[in-house]
C-alpha positions as CSV (number, residue, x, y, z in Angstrom):
1,M,41.5,37.3,21.0
2,A,38.7,34.8,20.6
3,L,36.3,35.2,17.7
4,G,33.1,36.8,18.9
5,A,34.5,38.0,22.2
6,Q,33.5,41.4,23.3
7,L,36.0,44.1,24.1
8,G,34.9,44.3,27.8
9,H,35.3,40.5,28.2
10,V,38.8,40.5,26.9
11,V,39.9,43.5,28.9
12,G,38.3,42.0,32.0
13,L,40.1,38.7,31.5
14,A,43.4,40.4,31.1
15,M,42.8,42.6,34.1
16,R,41.8,39.7,36.3
17,E,45.0,37.9,35.4
18,S,47.0,41.0,36.2
19,A,45.2,41.5,39.5
20,M,45.7,37.9,40.6
21,A,49.5,38.1,40.0
22,T,49.6,41.5,41.8
23,L,47.7,40.3,44.8
24,A,50.0,37.2,45.1
25,G,53.0,39.5,44.9
26,V,51.5,41.9,47.5
27,A,50.8,39.1,49.9
28,L,54.3,37.7,49.6
29,G,55.8,41.1,49.8
30,I,53.9,42.2,52.9
31,G,54.8,38.9,54.5
32,A,58.5,39.3,53.7
33,A,58.4,42.9,54.8
34,L,56.8,42.0,58.1
35,A,59.4,39.3,58.6
36,T,62.3,41.6,58.0
37,T,61.2,44.7,59.9
38,R,63.3,44.0,63.0
39,A,66.4,43.5,60.9
40,L,65.8,46.6,58.9
41,G,64.6,48.7,61.8
42,A,68.0,50.3,62.3
43,L,68.1,51.5,58.6
44,L,64.8,53.4,58.7
45,F,64.9,57.1,59.6
46,G,61.8,58.9,60.6
47,V,59.5,55.8,60.0
48,A,58.6,53.1,62.5
49,S,59.5,49.6,61.5
50,L,55.8,48.6,61.6
51,D,54.3,51.8,60.2
52,G,50.8,50.9,58.9
53,F,50.5,54.0,56.8
54,T,53.7,53.3,54.9
55,F,52.6,49.7,54.3
56,A,49.2,50.9,53.1
57,A,50.6,53.7,50.9
58,A,53.1,51.4,49.2
59,T,50.4,48.7,48.6
60,L,48.0,51.2,47.1
61,L,50.7,52.7,44.9
62,L,51.6,49.3,43.6
63,L,48.0,48.4,42.9
64,G,47.4,51.7,41.1
65,V,50.5,51.2,38.9
66,T,49.4,47.6,38.2
67,V,45.9,48.8,37.1
68,V,47.4,51.3,34.6
69,A,50.1,48.9,33.5
70,G,47.6,46.1,32.9
71,F,44.8,48.1,31.4
72,L,46.6,49.7,28.5
73,P,48.0,46.5,27.0
74,A,44.7,44.7,27.7
75,L,42.8,47.4,25.8
76,R,45.3,47.3,23.0
77,G,45.1,43.5,22.8
78,A,41.3,43.6,22.8
79,R,41.2,45.9,19.8
80,V,43.1,43.4,17.6
81,D,41.1,42.4,14.6
82,P,41.4,38.6,14.3
């Protein structure tokens, strides 16, 4: 933690870095999932291979987990007394 940095600034910086990595992973993951839907279509039961709800739900779940997983260490790191 930088000397004089406020708690909100440090948490915001850590959360931005976490969000950027997550968004890159989501973009690559959605691209890979869309590319492989035809190959995996036979393995899906009860779900269409291009089901928008499933893609959206998985993406939102991933983003929610990332926020929690990034916020707790960011807050802990921001509270360090240099």
